[in-house]
Structures are given as C-alpha cells and as structure tokens.
C-alpha positions as CSV (number, residue, x, y, z in Angstrom):
1,M,65.4,74.1,99.2
2,H,64.7,71.8,102.2
3,E,65.6,68.2,102.0
4,N,62.1,67.0,102.9
5,R,60.4,69.0,100.1
6,T,58.8,67.2,97.2
7,T,57.6,70.3,95.3
8,Y,59.2,73.7,94.9
9,P,58.1,77.2,93.7
10,L,58.0,77.3,89.9
11,R,60.7,80.0,89.6
12,K,63.2,78.1,91.7
13,A,62.4,74.9,89.8
14,Q,63.0,76.7,86.5
15,M,66.3,78.1,87.8
16,Y,67.4,74.7,89.0
17,Q,66.7,73.1,85.6
18,Q,68.4,76.0,83.7
19,L,71.6,75.6,85.8
20,L,71.6,71.9,84.9
21,E,71.5,72.6,81.2
22,V,73.2,75.9,80.4
23,P,76.7,75.3,81.8
24,K,77.1,72.3,79.4
25,K,76.8,74.6,76.4
26,Y,79.8,76.9,77.3
27,K,83.5,76.6,78.1
28,V,83.6,79.4,80.8
29,I,81.5,79.8,83.9
30,A,81.9,83.2,85.5
31,L,80.4,84.6,88.7
32,V,79.5,88.2,89.6
33,K,78.5,89.4,93.0
34,I,75.7,91.9,92.7
35,N,75.2,93.0,96.3
36,K,75.7,96.7,95.3
37,V,74.7,96.4,91.7
38,R,71.6,98.0,90.3
39,A,69.3,96.4,87.7
40,S,70.0,99.3,85.4
41,Q,73.6,98.2,85.2
42,I,72.7,94.7,84.0
43,L,70.2,95.4,81.3
44,P,72.6,97.4,79.0
45,L,75.1,94.6,79.4
46,R,72.6,91.9,78.3
47,K,71.9,94.0,75.1
48,A,75.6,94.8,74.4
49,L,76.8,91.2,74.8
50,K,73.8,89.4,73.4
51,G,74.8,86.3,71.5
52,E,78.2,86.2,73.2
53,V,77.3,85.6,76.8
54,E,74.3,84.3,78.7
55,F,73.3,85.8,82.1
56,V,71.5,83.8,84.8
57,C,70.4,85.3,88.1
58,V,70.6,82.7,90.9
59,K,69.7,82.0,94.4
60,D,72.7,80.5,96.3
61,R,71.0,77.3,97.7
62,V,69.3,76.5,94.4
63,A,72.5,77.1,92.5
64,Q,74.5,75.0,94.8
65,K,72.1,72.1,94.5
66,A,72.2,72.2,90.7
67,L,76.0,72.6,90.5
68,E,76.4,69.5,92.7
69,K,74.8,67.5,89.9
70,L,77.2,68.7,87.2
71,D,80.2,66.7,86.2
72,I,82.4,69.7,85.3
73,P,86.0,69.8,86.6
74,G,86.5,72.6,89.2
75,I,82.7,73.3,89.5
76,K,82.9,72.7,93.3
77,G,85.2,75.7,93.7
78,I,82.6,77.9,92.0
79,S,79.8,76.4,94.2
80,E,81.7,77.4,97.3
81,E,81.7,81.1,96.3
82,L,77.9,81.3,96.1
83,T,77.0,83.6,98.9
84,G,74.7,86.6,98.7
85,Q,73.2,87.9,95.5
86,C,75.0,86.5,92.4
87,I,74.7,86.3,88.7
88,F,76.3,83.6,86.5
89,I,77.7,84.6,83.1
90,F,78.2,81.7,80.6
91,T,80.4,82.2,77.5
92,N,82.9,80.7,75.2
93,M,85.3,83.6,75.3
94,S,88.2,83.7,77.7
95,P,87.4,85.2,81.2
96,F,90.1,87.8,80.6
97,K,88.4,89.1,77.4
98,L,85.1,88.9,79.1
99,N,86.3,91.1,82.0
100,V,87.7,93.6,79.6
101,L,84.4,93.8,77.7
102,L,82.6,94.3,81.0
103,A,85.0,97.1,81.9
104,K,84.4,98.8,78.5
105,N,80.6,98.6,78.9
106,K,80.3,100.9,81.9
107,I,77.4,103.4,82.1
108,M,76.8,106.7,83.8
109,M,74.1,106.5,86.4
110,A,72.1,108.9,88.6
111,A,73.6,109.4,92.0
112,R,72.4,108.3,95.4
113,G,73.3,109.9,98.7
114,G,76.8,108.7,99.7
115,D,77.9,107.8,96.2
116,I,81.4,108.9,95.0
117,A,81.5,111.2,92.0
118,S,83.2,109.5,89.0
119,V,83.8,112.8,87.3
120,D,83.7,116.5,88.1
121,I,80.0,117.3,88.3
122,I,79.3,120.3,86.1
123,V,75.8,121.9,86.4
124,P,75.5,124.0,83.2
125,A,73.9,127.4,83.0
126,K,70.4,126.8,81.6
127,N,66.6,127.1,82.1
128,T,65.8,124.2,84.4
129,G,62.1,124.4,83.6
130,I,61.4,124.0,87.4
131,A,58.9,126.4,89.0
132,P,60.3,128.5,91.9
133,G,59.6,127.4,95.4
134,P,61.4,125.1,97.9
135,M,63.8,124.1,95.1
136,L,65.5,127.5,95.3
137,T,66.8,126.5,98.8
138,E,68.2,123.2,97.4
139,F,70.1,125.1,94.6
140,K,71.4,127.6,97.2
141,E,72.6,124.8,99.6
142,A,74.4,123.3,96.6
143,G,76.1,126.6,95.8
144,I,74.5,126.9,92.4
145,P,73.6,130.5,91.6
146,T,70.0,130.9,90.2
147,K,67.5,133.5,89.1
148,I,63.8,133.5,88.4
149,D,62.8,134.4,84.8
150,Q,59.6,133.8,83.0
151,G,58.2,131.8,85.9
152,T,61.1,129.2,86.1
153,I,64.4,128.7,87.8
154,W,67.4,129.6,85.7
155,I,71.0,128.5,86.5
156,Q,73.1,131.6,86.0
157,K,76.5,130.0,85.3
158,D,78.3,126.7,85.0
159,T,78.9,125.4,88.5
160,T,80.9,122.5,89.9
161,P,79.3,121.6,93.3
162,V,81.3,118.3,93.6
163,K,84.7,117.3,92.1
164,K,85.7,113.8,91.0
165,G,86.3,111.5,94.0
166,E,84.2,113.5,96.4
167,V,81.0,112.3,98.2
168,I,77.6,113.3,96.8
169,N,75.2,114.0,99.7
170,E,71.6,113.0,99.6
171,K,70.2,116.4,98.9
172,L,72.5,117.1,96.0
173,A,71.9,113.6,94.6
174,A,68.1,114.4,94.5
175,L,68.8,117.7,92.8
176,L,71.1,116.2,90.2
177,G,68.4,113.6,89.5
178,K,65.9,116.4,88.7
179,L,68.4,118.0,86.4
180,D,69.0,114.6,84.7
181,I,72.8,114.7,85.5
182,K,74.3,111.3,85.9
183,P,77.7,111.5,87.6
184,V,78.4,108.0,88.7
185,E,80.2,105.5,86.5
186,A,79.0,102.0,87.1
187,G,79.8,98.6,85.8
188,I,80.4,95.0,86.9
189,S,83.5,92.9,87.1
190,L,84.0,89.2,87.5
191,Y,84.4,87.8,91.0
192,T,85.6,84.4,89.9
193,A,85.6,82.3,86.8
194,L,86.1,78.7,85.8
195,A,87.7,77.8,82.4
196,E,88.9,74.4,81.4
197,G,89.0,73.2,85.0
198,L,91.1,76.2,86.1
199,K,89.6,78.7,88.6
200,Y,90.6,82.4,88.4
201,T,90.2,85.1,91.0
202,S,89.1,88.6,90.3
203,E,92.7,89.9,90.6
204,E,94.0,87.3,88.1
205,M,91.5,88.4,85.5
206,I,92.4,92.1,85.6
207,V,94.0,93.1,82.2
208,D,95.6,96.4,81.7
209,V,95.0,96.6,77.9
210,A,96.9,99.8,77.3
211,K,100.0,98.5,79.1
212,I,100.0,95.2,77.3
213,R,99.6,97.0,73.9
214,E,102.5,99.2,74.8
215,T,104.6,96.2,75.8
216,F,103.8,94.3,72.6
217,T,104.6,97.3,70.5
218,R,108.0,97.6,72.2
219,F,108.7,93.9,71.7
220,Y,107.7,94.1,68.0
221,Q,110.1,97.0,67.4
222,E,113.0,95.2,69.2
223,A,112.3,92.1,67.2
224,I,112.3,94.0,63.9
225,S,115.6,95.8,64.8
226,L,117.2,92.4,65.7
227,S,116.1,90.7,62.5
228,I,117.4,93.6,60.4
229,E,120.8,93.4,62.1
230,A,120.9,89.6,61.7
231,A,119.6,89.9,58.1
232,Y,116.9,87.5,58.9
233,I,114.3,88.2,56.2
234,T,110.6,88.3,56.9
235,K,107.8,90.1,55.0
236,E,107.8,92.8,57.7
237,N,111.5,93.7,57.4
238,I,112.5,92.8,53.8
239,N,112.3,96.4,52.5
240,Q,114.4,97.7,55.4
241,I,117.0,94.9,54.9
242,L,117.2,95.6,51.2
243,S,117.6,99.3,51.8
244,K,120.3,98.7,54.3
245,A,122.1,96.3,51.9
246,V,121.9,98.9,49.1
247,Q,123.4,101.6,51.3
248,S,126.2,99.2,52.4
249,A,126.9,98.2,48.8
250,R,127.0,101.9,47.7
251,S,129.4,102.7,50.6
252,V,131.8,99.8,49.6
253,S,131.6,100.9,45.9
254,V,132.5,104.5,46.7
255,E,135.3,103.6,49.2
256,S,136.8,101.1,46.7
257,G,136.4,103.3,43.6
258,F,134.3,100.6,41.9
259,M,132.1,102.6,39.5
260,T,128.5,101.8,38.8
261,D,125.7,104.0,37.4
262,D,124.6,104.7,41.0
263,T,128.0,105.5,42.4
264,K,130.0,107.1,39.6
265,E,129.1,110.7,40.6
266,Q,130.0,110.2,44.2
267,I,133.3,108.5,43.3
268,L,134.2,111.3,40.9
269,Q,133.3,113.9,43.5
270,K,135.4,112.1,46.0
271,A,138.3,111.9,43.6
272,H,138.0,115.5,42.7
273,G,138.0,116.5,46.4
274,Q,141.0,114.4,47.0
275,A,142.8,115.8,44.0
276,K,142.2,119.4,45.1
277,A,143.4,118.6,48.6
278,L,146.5,117.0,47.2
279,A,147.1,120.0,44.9
280,T,146.8,122.3,47.9
281,T,149.2,120.3,49.9
282,A,151.7,120.2,47.1
283,K,151.5,123.9,46.6
284,D,152.1,124.6,50.2
285,Y,155.1,122.3,50.2
286,T,156.6,124.0,47.2
287,L,156.2,127.5,48.7
288,S,157.8,126.4,51.9
C-alpha cells in the first residue's frame, strides 16, 4: 500500500477493514507463519475449530497498516513479526490451549519429493487397478514386488519402501500418490501470540499435556497422603481417614483388652494364645 494511493484493490481494502474490526472481538491474537503450509492443512482446521476461532489470511503491509490503527496493548510487537505469508487466528481461549488444539488436529497428507516420512510407509499387497506399462519400472525402483494379473498390476506382498524419518524421493512420492497413501503428518503451530498485553513466543506456548497430567496426578496423590496423615478431612479423603481411624481404634482396643462387639473375638484369641504360651512355659519350668 503506497502512501500516495487514494484507492486500493477491493480484496486488500476488505482485508484492511476486517483487521480493524475483528481483533476488537477477541482476547487473543495469534500469528501463524505459512511459508511451508499447504491450503489443505488450513481447511480442516477451519471446520474443526469453527465457532471457537477465526482465521484471517493477511498481506504483511496491509496488516501492518491496519494494526497501527488499533489501540490494543502489545499490538506493535505482533505487527513487527509480520513478514512473509501469515495467518491471524483470533480467539477467546488461551494461546496455550489453542496451540494444543492445533497440535491435536494434524492430518496425514500426500508426500512431495523431499518430504520426511512421519510413519513407516507400508504399501499393502493388493490389486492396484493400474494397467501395466511404465508404472512397472516405478514399482521396481521402489523395491515393491509386483505381478500382472487380469490386466492390472498387483502388489505381491506388504512392502516398506521408506521408514519413519527417512526422505521420500520424488518418484516414490508420485507413486504413493497414485496408490492414495498419505505418509506425511502435517499441522500448524503458533509463531507468536498476544493475550492481555503479553506476547508469547512459539517456545513458551508449547505444552506437554501428558507430562503435565502425570505431574498433577503425582501432586494429587501426595496431597491426599499428607491430608490423611494430618487427619485434615476433605470429601476426597474422608473415607480413607475414617478407615484409618477405625483400624487404629481396633488396634488400641485389642492391645488394651477393651472389649467391643468388633474386637471381642480378637481379644479372646489373643488371650487364648497368651494363656497357651504361659502354660507351655510353666510346664517347661516344672519339668526342669
């Protein structure tokens, strides 16, 4: 957008107006860099998070001009990050929760030459439905055994041409595409976010959900154990505290010989055992 312009392309004008209005509706402004992101990754996210987030594709100069007009604490820090292809995500949920949701909504995609396999690529034995011809060479180069039956190419056995973490070459990527095998896991993650005037980096928004759940579980168990030892009653531990108190009362009753309906059998058994032991001791003393 040049300073001496008085009119602008309709799409840019609409984007500019949208960025003046949308940020005011939400508590969190998040930025995603999409230099290596395909459109097929964004569309499922729009559907999965519809109603919770709003996506806005932007041009850096248009967005910077619009953000300069907004009176939102910390917005300048976001404006400075607008380089290359970007998408704004607006939401009222925390940026940490948003990043977790984005991580959960990954999809499997067709491979391109140079992509890294996200999983072991298993080509199953089946009828490919592909007519024999030049394709036979592609299967052979990929190390996939084939045969021709009823005018089509059949894969003879399950084959793993590439393992997880290995590079998928261009020819194999094309072959996998024809077999409708999608071996590349793809998603997006937040580059930066602004919430209540605080700016967060991508590293600060990474949440290890499993580790946090494990930590909270451990803290919960330790708190329960401490509260039971201290006899600090809560709805979570009252049954355990009462059970412990009952056991302690029973032990005191048995040790002191104080009979109750619950302890009389144990007390009598204990007395009987002590009497037998005393009798045996007395007998041994007499014989000696």
